[in-house]
C-alpha positions as CSV (number, residue, x, y, z in Angstrom):
1,M,138.2,103.9,-29.0
2,R,139.7,101.9,-32.4
3,L,142.8,99.6,-32.4
4,S,145.1,100.9,-34.6
5,P,147.4,98.4,-36.9
6,E,150.6,99.6,-34.7
7,E,148.8,98.7,-31.7
8,S,147.2,95.6,-33.1
9,A,151.2,94.3,-34.2
10,V,152.0,94.8,-30.5
11,L,149.1,92.8,-29.1
12,N,149.5,90.0,-31.5
13,T,153.2,89.4,-30.6
14,L,152.5,89.5,-26.9
15,G,150.0,86.9,-27.3
16,E,152.7,84.9,-28.6
17,Q,154.6,84.9,-25.6
18,G,152.1,83.4,-23.0
19,S,154.2,80.4,-22.3
20,V,157.4,83.0,-21.7
21,I,155.2,84.8,-18.9
22,V,153.8,81.8,-17.2
23,D,157.2,80.0,-16.9
24,R,159.0,83.2,-15.6
25,A,156.5,83.5,-12.8
26,V,156.6,79.8,-12.3
27,G,160.1,80.1,-11.7
28,W,160.1,83.0,-9.4
29,C,157.5,81.3,-7.3
30,A,160.2,78.4,-6.6
31,V,161.9,80.6,-4.4
32,N,160.2,81.2,-1.1
33,S,160.0,85.0,-0.4
34,G,157.7,84.7,3.0
35,S,157.7,88.5,4.1
36,R,160.0,87.6,7.0
37,N,162.0,84.9,5.2
38,V,165.1,87.3,4.2
39,A,167.3,85.1,2.6
40,G,164.5,84.0,0.2
41,L,163.7,87.6,-0.4
42,E,167.3,88.5,-1.2
43,T,167.3,85.8,-3.8
44,T,164.0,87.2,-5.2
45,V,165.8,90.8,-5.8
46,G,168.4,89.3,-7.4
47,L,165.9,87.4,-9.9
48,L,163.7,90.4,-10.5
49,S,166.4,92.6,-10.7
50,D,168.0,90.8,-13.6
51,A,164.7,90.5,-15.5
52,F,163.6,94.2,-15.1
53,A,167.2,95.4,-16.2
54,A,166.0,94.6,-19.7
55,L,163.8,97.8,-19.7
56,P,165.3,101.0,-20.4
57,G,166.0,103.8,-17.5
58,D,167.5,103.5,-14.4
59,L,167.0,100.5,-11.9
60,V,168.0,100.9,-8.4
61,L,167.7,99.0,-5.1
62,R,165.9,101.2,-2.5
63,P,167.1,100.5,1.1
64,L,164.0,100.3,3.5
65,A,164.2,100.6,7.2
66,S,163.4,97.8,9.8
67,S,159.9,98.0,11.1
68,I,159.2,97.4,14.9
69,E,157.0,94.1,15.8
70,I,156.1,93.2,19.2
71,A,157.1,89.5,20.1
72,A,154.9,87.1,21.8
73,D,156.9,87.9,25.1
74,G,156.1,91.6,24.8
75,R,159.6,92.8,23.8
76,E,160.2,95.0,20.7
77,K,161.8,93.4,18.0
78,E,163.2,94.6,14.6
79,Q,162.0,93.1,11.4
80,P,164.5,94.0,8.6
81,H,163.6,94.1,5.0
82,T,165.0,93.6,1.8
83,P,165.2,96.5,-0.8
84,A,162.5,97.8,-2.9
85,I,163.1,97.6,-6.6
86,A,162.9,101.0,-8.4
87,V,163.0,101.3,-12.3
88,T,162.4,104.7,-13.4
89,V,161.9,105.0,-17.3
90,R,161.6,108.8,-18.9
91,P,160.8,110.8,-15.8
92,D,160.5,114.0,-17.7
93,A,157.8,112.7,-20.0
94,A,154.5,114.9,-19.9
95,V,152.2,111.5,-18.3
96,Q,153.8,109.4,-15.7
97,V,152.2,106.0,-14.9
98,V,153.1,104.1,-11.5
99,L,152.9,100.5,-11.8
100,T,153.5,98.5,-8.3
101,G,153.7,95.1,-7.3
102,H,155.3,92.9,-4.2
103,Y,157.6,90.3,-4.4
104,D,156.6,88.9,-1.0
105,T,153.9,86.4,0.0
106,V,152.5,85.0,3.1
107,F,153.9,81.6,3.2
108,P,157.0,81.4,5.3
109,A,160.1,79.1,4.9
110,D,159.0,76.4,6.6
111,S,155.6,76.3,4.8
112,R,154.7,72.9,2.7
113,F,153.9,74.9,-0.1
114,Q,156.8,75.6,-1.7
115,T,156.4,74.8,-5.6
116,V,153.8,75.0,-8.5
117,V,151.9,72.2,-10.0
118,T,149.3,71.8,-12.7
119,R,146.2,70.8,-11.4
120,A,143.7,68.3,-13.7
121,D,141.4,71.2,-14.8
122,G,144.9,73.0,-16.1
123,A,145.2,76.0,-13.4
124,L,148.3,76.5,-11.8
125,N,148.7,76.1,-8.0
126,G,151.3,77.3,-6.2
127,P,152.8,80.1,-3.6
128,G,152.6,83.6,-5.3
129,I,151.3,82.5,-8.4
130,A,148.4,84.7,-8.3
131,D,149.7,87.0,-5.4
132,M,151.5,88.0,-6.8
133,K,154.6,86.9,-8.9
134,G,152.3,86.1,-11.6
135,G,151.3,89.9,-11.6
136,I,155.0,91.0,-11.9
137,S,155.8,88.8,-14.7
138,V,152.6,90.7,-16.5
139,I,154.0,93.9,-15.7
140,L,157.1,93.0,-17.6
141,A,155.8,91.7,-20.2
142,A,153.6,94.4,-20.9
143,L,156.3,97.2,-20.2
144,Q,158.4,95.2,-22.9
145,A,155.7,94.9,-25.2
146,F,154.7,98.8,-24.9
147,E,158.6,99.8,-25.3
148,T,158.6,98.2,-29.0
149,H,155.6,100.8,-29.7
150,A,156.2,104.2,-31.4
151,D,154.4,106.5,-29.0
152,A,156.2,104.6,-26.5
153,A,158.3,108.0,-25.6
154,R,155.3,109.9,-24.8
155,I,154.8,108.1,-21.6
156,G,157.0,107.9,-18.6
157,Y,156.7,105.6,-15.9
158,R,158.1,103.9,-12.4
159,V,157.9,100.5,-11.2
160,L,158.1,99.7,-7.4
161,L,158.5,95.9,-6.3
162,S,158.4,95.9,-2.4
163,P,159.0,93.2,0.1
164,D,156.5,94.0,2.6
165,E,153.1,94.4,1.1
166,E,151.7,91.4,3.0
167,I,152.5,92.6,6.3
168,G,151.3,96.4,6.0
169,S,153.8,98.5,3.7
170,M,155.4,99.7,7.0
171,A,158.8,99.9,5.5
172,S,157.7,100.7,1.7
173,G,154.6,102.9,2.7
174,P,157.0,106.2,2.5
175,V,158.4,104.8,-0.6
176,L,154.8,104.3,-2.4
177,A,153.9,107.6,-1.2
178,E,156.9,109.3,-3.1
179,F,155.7,107.4,-6.3
180,G,152.3,107.8,-6.2
181,R,152.6,111.7,-5.8
182,L,154.7,111.9,-9.1
183,G,152.3,110.0,-11.1
184,H,149.2,110.5,-12.8
185,V,147.7,107.0,-13.5
186,G,148.7,104.0,-11.2
187,L,148.4,100.2,-12.2
188,T,148.8,97.7,-9.6
189,Y,149.5,93.9,-10.1
190,E,147.0,92.2,-7.6
191,P,145.0,89.4,-8.8
192,S,141.6,89.8,-10.0
193,M,139.2,89.9,-7.4
194,L,137.0,86.7,-9.1
195,P,138.5,84.3,-11.4
196,D,136.9,85.8,-14.4
197,G,138.9,88.8,-14.4
198,T,136.5,91.0,-12.0
199,L,138.4,94.3,-10.5
200,A,138.2,95.7,-7.5
201,S,136.4,99.3,-7.3
202,E,136.2,100.9,-3.9
203,R,138.0,99.3,-1.0
204,K,138.0,99.4,3.0
205,G,140.9,100.9,5.2
206,S,142.8,98.7,7.4
207,G,144.6,98.9,10.5
208,N,146.9,96.5,12.6
209,F,147.4,97.0,16.2
210,H,149.0,95.3,18.8
211,I,148.5,96.0,22.5
212,R,151.1,95.0,25.2
213,I,149.8,94.2,28.8
214,T,152.1,94.0,31.9
215,G,151.3,92.8,34.9
216,R,153.0,91.6,38.2
217,T,154.0,87.8,38.3
218,A,153.4,85.8,41.6
219,H,152.8,82.1,42.9
220,A,149.3,81.3,42.4
221,G,148.8,79.5,45.6
222,R,151.1,81.4,48.1
223,A,150.8,85.0,46.7
224,F,148.1,85.1,44.7
225,N,146.7,88.7,45.7
226,E,150.4,90.1,45.2
227,G,149.8,89.2,41.3
228,R,148.6,91.4,38.6
229,N,146.9,88.9,36.0
230,A,147.8,90.2,32.2
231,I,146.0,87.5,30.7
232,T,142.5,88.2,32.2
233,A,143.3,92.0,31.4
234,A,143.6,91.1,28.0
235,A,140.9,89.1,27.8
236,R,138.8,92.0,29.1
237,I,140.3,94.4,26.5
238,A,139.7,91.6,23.7
239,G,136.0,91.3,24.7
240,A,135.4,95.5,24.9
241,L,137.3,95.2,21.4
242,D,134.9,92.7,19.9
243,A,131.9,94.5,21.3
244,L,132.6,97.4,18.6
245,N,131.3,95.2,15.7
246,G,128.2,95.9,14.9
247,R,127.8,99.3,15.9
248,R,128.7,100.9,12.5
249,D,128.3,100.0,9.3
250,G,131.4,99.2,7.1
251,V,133.4,98.6,10.3
252,T,134.6,95.3,11.5
253,L,137.2,94.5,14.2
254,N,138.7,91.0,14.2
255,V,140.8,89.9,17.5
256,A,143.2,87.3,15.7
257,K,145.5,86.4,18.7
258,I,146.1,86.5,22.2
259,D,149.9,85.8,23.1
260,G,150.8,85.2,26.9
261,G,150.5,82.8,29.5
262,S,152.3,80.9,32.4
263,P,152.4,77.7,34.1
264,L,149.0,76.8,36.0
265,N,150.5,77.8,39.2
266,V,151.8,81.2,38.2
267,V,150.4,84.5,37.9
268,P,151.0,85.7,34.2
269,D,152.4,89.0,33.8
270,I,152.6,89.5,30.3
271,A,150.1,89.3,27.3
272,V,149.6,90.8,23.9
273,V,146.5,91.3,22.0
274,R,147.0,91.7,18.0
275,F,143.9,92.7,16.0
276,N,143.0,94.0,12.5
277,V,140.6,96.5,11.8
278,R,138.4,97.4,8.9
279,F,136.4,100.8,7.8
280,P,134.8,102.3,5.0
281,D,136.3,106.0,5.1
282,A,138.2,108.6,7.4
283,D,135.1,109.4,9.8
284,A,134.9,105.5,10.7
285,A,138.5,105.4,11.3
286,A,138.2,108.0,13.8
287,W,135.5,106.5,15.7
288,L,137.3,103.1,15.7
289,E,140.6,104.8,17.1
290,A,138.1,106.3,19.8
291,G,136.5,103.0,20.3
292,I,140.1,101.1,20.6
293,A,141.3,104.1,23.3
294,A,138.0,103.3,25.3
295,A,139.0,99.5,25.2
296,L,142.4,100.1,26.3
297,R,141.1,101.5,29.4
298,V,139.0,98.3,30.9
299,G,142.5,96.8,31.1
300,E,144.6,99.7,32.7
301,G,145.1,100.2,36.5
302,D,145.7,98.4,39.8
303,G,149.2,97.7,38.7
304,L,148.7,96.8,35.3
305,G,150.5,98.5,32.3
306,V,148.7,98.7,28.6
307,S,150.3,100.4,25.6
308,L,149.2,100.5,22.0
309,H,151.5,99.5,19.1
310,G,150.8,99.7,15.2
311,G,147.9,101.5,13.6
312,I,146.0,102.3,10.6
313,T,148.4,101.3,7.7
314,R,145.9,102.2,4.8
315,A,143.3,104.6,4.3
316,A,140.0,103.6,2.2
317,K,140.0,103.8,-1.3
318,P,136.5,105.0,-2.5
319,F,135.1,105.1,-6.1
320,N,135.3,108.8,-6.5
321,A,134.6,110.5,-10.0
322,A,138.5,109.9,-10.8
323,Q,138.4,106.1,-10.2
324,T,134.9,105.9,-12.0
325,E,136.5,108.1,-15.2
326,L,139.8,105.6,-15.1
327,F,137.8,102.3,-14.9
328,G,135.3,103.3,-17.5
329,K,138.6,103.6,-19.8
330,V,139.7,100.2,-18.7
331,K,136.5,98.8,-19.6
332,E,136.9,100.5,-23.1
333,V,140.2,99.1,-23.6
334,G,139.0,95.5,-22.4
335,G,136.5,95.8,-25.1
336,L,138.6,96.1,-27.8
337,L,140.6,93.0,-26.9
338,G,137.3,90.9,-26.1
339,Q,137.6,91.1,-22.5
340,E,134.8,92.2,-20.4
341,I,135.7,94.1,-17.5
342,A,133.3,94.3,-14.4
343,W,134.3,95.5,-10.9
344,K,133.3,95.0,-7.5
345,P,133.7,96.7,-3.9
346,S,136.7,94.8,-1.7
347,G,137.0,94.7,1.8
348,G,140.7,93.6,1.3
349,V,143.3,96.5,1.1
350,C,146.5,96.8,-0.8
351,E,149.2,98.9,-2.5
352,G,146.2,100.8,-4.1
353,N,145.4,102.3,-1.0
354,N,148.4,103.5,-0.3
355,L,148.8,105.3,-3.8
356,F,145.1,106.2,-3.5
357,A,145.9,108.2,-0.1
358,V,148.7,110.6,-2.1
359,G,145.9,111.9,-4.9
360,L,147.0,108.7,-7.7
361,P,144.2,107.3,-9.0
362,N,144.4,103.8,-9.6
363,V,143.5,100.3,-10.6
364,D,145.0,97.7,-8.4
365,T,143.7,93.9,-9.5
366,L,145.5,94.2,-13.2
367,G,147.1,90.8,-12.1
368,V,146.7,87.4,-13.6
369,C,143.0,85.8,-13.2
370,G,142.9,83.3,-10.2
371,G,141.7,82.7,-6.7
372,D,142.0,81.2,-3.2
373,I,144.9,83.4,-2.2
374,H,146.8,83.1,1.1
375,S,146.1,79.5,1.5
376,E,147.5,76.3,-0.2
377,N,144.8,76.4,-2.9
378,E,145.7,79.5,-4.4
379,F,145.8,79.3,-8.4
380,A,146.0,81.3,-11.3
381,W,144.6,80.6,-14.9
382,P,147.8,80.1,-17.8
383,D,145.7,81.9,-20.5
384,S,145.3,85.1,-18.2
385,F,148.8,85.8,-18.3
386,A,149.2,86.7,-21.9
387,E,145.4,88.4,-21.7
388,R,146.1,90.7,-18.8
389,A,149.6,91.7,-20.5
390,Q,147.5,92.9,-23.4
391,L,145.5,94.7,-21.4
392,S,148.0,96.4,-19.7
393,A,149.9,97.1,-22.9
394,L,146.8,98.6,-24.6
395,I,145.9,100.6,-21.6
396,L,149.8,101.9,-22.0
397,M,149.3,102.7,-25.7
398,K,145.9,104.3,-25.0
399,L,147.7,106.5,-22.4
400,A,150.4,107.4,-24.9
401,S,148.1,108.5,-27.9
402,G,146.0,110.6,-25.3
403,E,142.8,108.5,-25.8
404,I,143.0,107.8,-22.0
405,D,143.6,111.4,-20.7
406,A,146.2,110.7,-17.7
407,R,146.2,114.2,-16.6
408,G,142.6,114.9,-16.9
409,I,141.9,111.7,-14.6
410,R,144.5,113.2,-12.2
411,A,142.7,116.4,-12.2
412,L,139.3,115.0,-11.0
413,M,141.5,113.8,-7.8
414,E,142.8,117.1,-7.2
415,S,139.2,118.3,-7.1
416,R,137.5,115.6,-4.7
């Protein structure tokens, strides 16, 4: 690969826009958009819709159904979701690219972590600056720059910005699958794996589960034997779940929380066990599901009810032939920019898992360079905003020129 004069002109213009890309993301971060903060998410929808309306094509808001969650008291409750933002440009072009991101964060409305500040070392520290409002700003900058290139008409693309990635993409998952089936290559804008820009290659799969245990309440002194203790049943189940760890390579099960309990003189009749699983492949997922079913049985019987909710939300994403080819091309593109592109496996999951599950090869850590995500130490390096936008813009230009063969890479997925 070589840089053409036309490509260099696009990249040079984009390189001068670093402060615009950064400032836009900082402004978005000033609005709390925790996954369950509907008001903040609605405000963010408006901000992002206004910004992405600058692209050609059609922008629509895709309504998402409410998802069902199990409350601490064991009752089912509906979690409403704001719409996904979908932009479609040139859907009839021969090569189709899918770009995804999420506008929710892990920080609730009452979090003390609400604004972006600049650290002494120059890094930006704030909620969502890396994960991933910075990445969304990179998407927009790269696409706007790409649209000025003479060959832009050769590429069609779809952008999807979802409100629920941090809680498993239960509502947006069907739309992600729909978009994934329509593309040849996917680009997703989670922050880099490491602050130096390292990408995530293969990813484990993941699932979130909730077990509801019902017993029978009774006075702990007067009628103890009439009660059926949901907490002790939950403890037995939790122990059986934890015992699955270490029995199969690459499989982990994290018992994260047990809700329930009662006054000390009352036998508790409700408990909820919550846990997450990670696994390297489909066989391991099946093994886990069998192990979970066996663990449930240790809490059943003698007047106790046990029901399982949730499930596997993201399949594993192996580094197959299509991924190897795509990452190799991204590395070449990075080399033209003087960016050293490396990658390593990740135990984390993201929308890239969803896209891969329906056959779309993708790179899912093209967002800004930073770290300490999901904590109040979350940070991003300001210089990386323009650099990563240049990387994405050049990937798009090389897809348009055919130097990256999107259709050929997609065909490798179909032959797996």
